[in-house]
C-alpha positions, 0 to 999 in steps of 0.5 A: 683933165681928169678921169670921167669917174675921178678914179684912175683905172690902174689896178691889179688883176684881183680887181674885176670891174664887172666881176661876178662873185665866182670870178671875184673869188677865183681872181684872188688866186692872182696871176702866176708871174710878176709880168702877168700881174703887171700886164693884168693891172694895165689891162683893167684900165679900159674896163674901169674907164668905161664905168660911168661911176666908181662902184664896188664890183659885185661880190666884193666886200667893202668897208668904209673909213671916216675920220670925222664921222667914224667909230672903230667900234662900228661895223665898217659899213658906209652908214657906220664907218670905222674911224682909222685906217690902222684899225681897218688894215689890222682886221683878221677877217679881211681877205684878199680883194676886199676894199677899204674906202676912205671917205673924203677929207683928212685922215690922221695917221698916228700908227704904222700902217701895214697892208699885209693882205691883197686889200684894195685901199681907195680914196673917194673923189679926186686924189687930193680929196683924201689925205693921209696926214702923219703931221710929223711936224707936230709929233716928231718923237714918233715915226709913222710910215705906210707899208705894203707887204700883201701881194696883189694889194692896191693903194689908189687915189690918195695923198700922203702928206707930212710923213717924216723921220730924222734918221734913216728908214723909208716913209712909203714902202712897197715891199710886195708885188702890188700896185700904188696908183694915182697918188700924191706924195708931198711935203714929206721929210724933215728940214735939216735931217741930213741922216733921213732915208728915202721918201718912196721905197720900192722893193717890188711892184708897180708905181704908176700915174703918181706925183712925188713932189716937194719932199726932203730927205737925207738920201733920196727925196724921190723914189728908190727902186730895188728888186724887180720893180716898175715906175711909169707915167709918174712925175718926180718934181722939186724934191731936195736931197740934203744929205752928204750922200751919193744917192740922188734926190729924184731916182735911186737905183741901189744894189739889186739883181732885179730889173728896174724899169722906168718909163714915161716919167718926168723928173724935173726941178730936183736939187742935191746937196752933194756936188757929185750927185745926179737926178738918177743915181745907180748902183749895181751888182756885177751879176745884174746884167739888165737891171736898169731900163729907162725909156721915154723919160724927161730928166731936165732942170735938176740942180747938180754940179758935176754928175748930170742927168744920170750917174752910175756908181764908179765901183762894182758895175762891170758887166752892168747894162743900162738901157736908156732909150728915147729919153730927154735929158741934159748932159753933165758938165763934161758935156756927155751922158755918163753910162756904165760899161756895156750900156746903150744910149740911143734915141735920146734927146739932148734939148730943152723939152720946152714946157709950156705951162703947168696944169694939175701940177704937171709941166706940160709940153709945148707944141714945138717941144722936141719931146713930142712924138719922140717916144717909143710906142713899144712902151705904151700899152693899148689901153694906157693913159698919161698922168692926167688921164688922157690918151697916152698917144695923141700924135704919130707917136707917144710923147716923151715924159708923163703927159701928152702935149694936146693941141688946144 
């Protein structure tokens, strides 16, 4: 299943699907708070879904990039596109809300890419039609990474491939209250690089409707969430943590005083080199009373020996509250879910999710699955869609995980 326009409609408030020049300029001021920003990002879903074809909103400046036919000496128009994303994002005259549209095909990344303004970077076609390829295996003396530092920025509908480094650091970085949506992060990392860092690192912002799969890292081959950050409707699949660290191959929650929220995600098939690791590994400061909120997630079939589905750091979490509600996960070898002091554990399912098939890279629930209709509807907005672009709620209640089970 795909969106009618091939374009996932999760965007920031600074995008107006049917904007006038006046409202487009006014929108660049952005929302006042983090919560307002994310609520506006979700509120744009229905408007863009209703648009038959993805078009640049009226009053918005758009610049185009074509690896095959572009030239950085051109004017950046559709007829005369630029060649490289690094050139485009470094143009001083680009302003918040301007769009950078990547033509279908592979775009070779040979520089650090920094989106330092509230720019909107989109790939044409489906999310796997536009590939940002760092080709690390053939150029492993360099370290290219992709970083977002501009508040209100949006990166949408692209695939990140073959980003890597042998010692530390982060490959895809979300360092501002911005949005990454409808992307694929795959085949990143370096085999044998036990000191390498994390694949996707969130210091803030919203990461939504995306895949993180088949990556390798020394610390965390999936997603590391710090600060005030949210991940929703994502699939974290078949990543491998190869270092001797307590960091978690799939989801890492490091020291933070911010609130990390993970909802309606599927975390399956990730593996760990260190035996006391877990699919979700968390640290916390004592002053962070509500820093981990995990709702409606499937955490199942991840290879770890002792720690199980979720494991908080044994030190420095006095007073920490982890809210874990309506999740489906397998317990650890001791036969119980590990929670920090003061945490709550209710509505969770300890049963095989009974995946039926894989479609579009997503493990789909079978109709008899114990995850069907077992999610908490409070954590699905009215205009929400699942990772496949279908309705987020099909039955009596939303399903647990990133995709709804749809009767054939």
